[in-house]
Residue, then its C-alpha position, 0 to 999 in steps of 0.5 A: x429417523x433413518x440412520x442413513x438420513x441422519x448420517x448424511x445430514x451431519x456430513x452436509x453440516x460438517x462439509x459446509x462448516x469446513x468450507x466456511x473455515x477453509x476460506x481465509x479471506x482477510x480484510x487486508x485485500x478489501x482495503x484500497x492498495x496502490x498498484x501504480x503511478x498513473x503517469x508511469x503506466x503505458x496504457x497501450x498494453x497490459x500492466x501487470x503487478x501483484x499484491x503478495x502472491x496475488x497476480x493482477x493484470x489491468x488494461x484500459x478500454x481505449x473507447x471508454x477509458x475504463x480500467x479493468x483488472x483481472x487475474x494474470x492467469x488465463x482461465x483457459x490454459x493458464x497463460x500469463x497475460x503480460x503479452x495479451x493484446x487490447x482489442x478495439x472493443x476494449x477486451x484483453x485478448x490472450x495470445x495463446x488461444x485468443x480467449x478475450x477477457x471482458x469487463x465481466x471478467x473483472x476481479x475486484x475494483x480498480x480506480x484512479x485517485x490522486x495520480x495513482x491507480x488503486x485496487x481492492x477486492x471488495x472495497x471497504x470505502x468508496x475511495x482511498x484516503x487522501x493526502x492533505x493539500x494534494x488538490x491545493x493549486x498552490x502546491x506542487x506534486x511529484x511521484x517516486x517509487x522504490x522497492x524496499x527489501x523488507x516486509x510491509x510491517x517493517x515499512x510501516x514501523x519505519x514511517x512512524x519511527x522517531x529515532x532512526x533519522x539520527x542514525x540513518x539520515x544523519x549523513x552529509x545529505x539528510x535531515x537527521x540530527x543528534x538533537x532529539x525531537x521536542x514536544x512529542x505528542x501521541x494522537x489516537x482517533x476514537x472514531x477510527x481505531x485504524x489510524x495513529x498520529x504523532x506530532x513533534x518539533x525537530x531541530x534542523x541540522x546545519x545543512x538544513x538550517x543553511x537551506x531553509x534559513x530556519x532552525x526548527x520545524x513542526x512535524x506531524x506523522x500519521x499512519x492509516x492501516x494497512x498501507x498508507x502513511x503521510x507526514x508534514x514538515x512545516x516552517x514559516x508557512x511552508x509545508x512539505x508533505x510526503x505520502x507513502x502507499x505501501x504495497x507488499x510484493x514479496x514477503x521481504x519486498x515492499x514497493x513504496x509509492x511516494x507522493x511529494x506535495x509541497x509549497x516549499x520549492x514550486x519552480x521547475x528547478x525546485x521540484x527537481x531539487x525536492x525529488x533529488x532530496x527525496x531519492x537521497x532519503x529513500x536511498x538511506x532508508x533502503x540500506x537499513x530496510x534490507x538489513x531487517x530480519x525476515x518475518x517469522x515466529x522468532x522475530x515476532x517473539x523478539x520484536x519490541x522486547x525492548x521499547x524506547x521512550x515515546x514509542x506509543x505510535x509504534x506499539x499502536x501499529x503493532x496492535x493494528x497489524x496483529x491480524x495481518x497475514x501476508x497474501x500467500x497462495x492459499x489465501x489467493x486460492x480462497x479469494x478466487x473460490x469466493x470470486x467464482x462463487x459470487x460469479x455463479x450467483x450473479x445470473x440467479x440474482x439477475x433473474 
């Protein structure tokens, strides 16, 4: 065989291998991510957000009510599309040179689910996970959002942490108590290794005893990798559920989209009271979260070198997040290259 032919063949093989290994598209971006609360979005103009370093812009077609998401970078000369115009025929028109984005320019999938807007590149599920009792007509729902100055992993650990309420939430207005939780049980799900749960009984502090006329609550917490958590506090057939969708928007900034679902205080004033309590608790978390050390190799080495009793759920979360990578620019470039490759293949498939 001609040596030149052999050389070219080997070069092509190595080139293709390098291409395959250079594309780092983590499964993280194929999960559904909450990117906004529907009632807080003004659909008369573009809505911009980001997942890590991935910049996204979405718009709604006024005639079809269809929501489309694309990259917040015009494919002509790189203008941001924050000030783009939504045309009468449902396009997103860049105001730099008039290029119109259509449904054919969609980047990933976007849907509405339980009052929130979600995005995924290539969804692993038909829809996001649901919050129990959300659709029960006897339950009232409310929404909040807050940007926490911490990483996604710090946020995840906090949602399943039994110990911090004694210190972080044991204030004049809070639910923390120095009395430790009782009847703690750890729950794993063999059919779904990406979720973990725990249940426990909790003694109310003096303030909550007065408000609820009750001394103890039954509690259940669950985390579903990578970014959804919900908890239920129950007493006297009353339930308060808090769902939290986590969105990493910087390495040390995570947006918490909070859903309050409850049959505890269902009047208009009661709903206002529940939102006020939730804001207070989130504010207490905020001060602790901003004190979290930035994620790096040193923190990774130190993390959980000490472990308290009953922290199996936290360790399970650590296992789930072992392959998590923050969606940085390099990952976003690989994602876009994958998108372009599939766009080129579509005409061939249609033929």
